[in-house]
C-alpha positions, -999 to +999 in steps of 0.1 A: -112-072-159-123-037-153-114-004-170-110+029-152-101+063-165-077+086-147-091+119-134-088+136-168-100+106-188-068+106-208-059+069-207-073+036-197-057+008-178-069-025-167-063-045-136-066-081-125-082-087-091-055-092-065-076-104-036-107-125-032-139-124-011-128-152+012-096-135+022-092-100+007-055-098+012-027-107-012+011-106-006+036-104-035+073-105-040+086-079-065+122-079-078+124-047-098+156-060-116+135-088-131+108-064-143+109-048-178+128-016-176+134-022-138+099-009-131+062-017-124+043+002-151+017+028-144-014+011-129-042+013-103-063-010-083-092-008-059-072-022-030-049-004-005-013-011-013+012-016+015+048-020+003+080-027+023+113-020+004+135-049+015+166-039-006+176-010-027+157+022-033+124+024-051+108+055-066+070+056-064+054+079-089+019+091-077+005+119-098+031+147-097+049+132-066+080+111-069+085+094-035+119+078-028+115+048-005+148+033+007+155-002+021+139-006+055+111+019+048+075+013+038+048+031+018+010+028+019-009+039-012-046+048-010-071+028-031-076+038-067-045+059-070-026+057-103+010+049-096+042+033-109+074+020-092+109+021-105+143+011-093+164+042-086+196+024-092+190-002-119+225-017-114+216-026-078+189-049-064+156-035-054+132-060-038+098-051-025+073-071-004+039-059-014+005-064+002-028-054-013-059-055+008-095-046+002-107-019+027-139-039+031-119-063+052-117-036+079-150-017+073-183-026+059-196-008+027-230+003+040-220+036+055-220+025+091-208+047+120-174+030+120-170+033+083-179+071+083-156+077+113-126+057+103-127+047+067-139+078+049-112+103+063-086+082+043-103+066+014-126+095+007-099+121+010-086+129-025-056+147-010-044+116+009-026+096-018+001+079+003+019+076+036+056+070+040+069+051+070+107+057+076+129+043+104+140+079+112+111+085+136+097+064+165+062+063+149+077+053+116+097+024+132+065+013+150+046+013+117+074-006+099+075-032+127+037-037+124+039-039+086+067-065+088+046-085+113+017-084+089+039-096+060+055-123+080+022-136+093+008-137+058+038-155+044+038-181+073+000-186+072-002-202+106-037-209+121-055-176+128-033-155+105-064-138+089-077-125+122-043-114+134-038-096+101-071-078+105-061-065+140-026-054+128-042-036+098-065-018+122-034-006+141-018+007+109-051+024+100-051+043+132-016+056+124-029+066+090-058+085+106-034+103+129-012+111+099-040+124+078-043+152+102-006+160+097+019+154+069+024+123+047+056+111+063+058+092+096 
């Protein structure tokens, strides 16, 4: 377990490692109605979080932002960001399929050309906390389709799924880079 302070050093939280070195990707099923107080408590982790809201409406709290993510939409949360998730309507189901992945799966840690060009503009950008993919736009639908493919491939675990996942995550990463030059919503 590791400890990390928030920006102001006001509180400490711990995390359990969600991925491993052999395959730095983890997929999780979250039913907020089965969580204490219909929520995932305030936490952080060193992995990128990619969540698809399958049913219901989730509220993601990141710093001062409260982002509403409806069924059929997805959100990507940058590494190391303190966040929580709650069910907007506790009397209704809210199910999320969550994926965490270590950015080292896509880029090496030694400051290579590719890392500097493609990794740092997102992970090194304190202003880039999240990206919201909604079905309201063409690029949002494309991102959601890619995210759903990633999740399906990782649940099926057919031969070669690790390599296919890496390629699809690179596609999403390009969308994030395009987005980082614009707004947070796709």
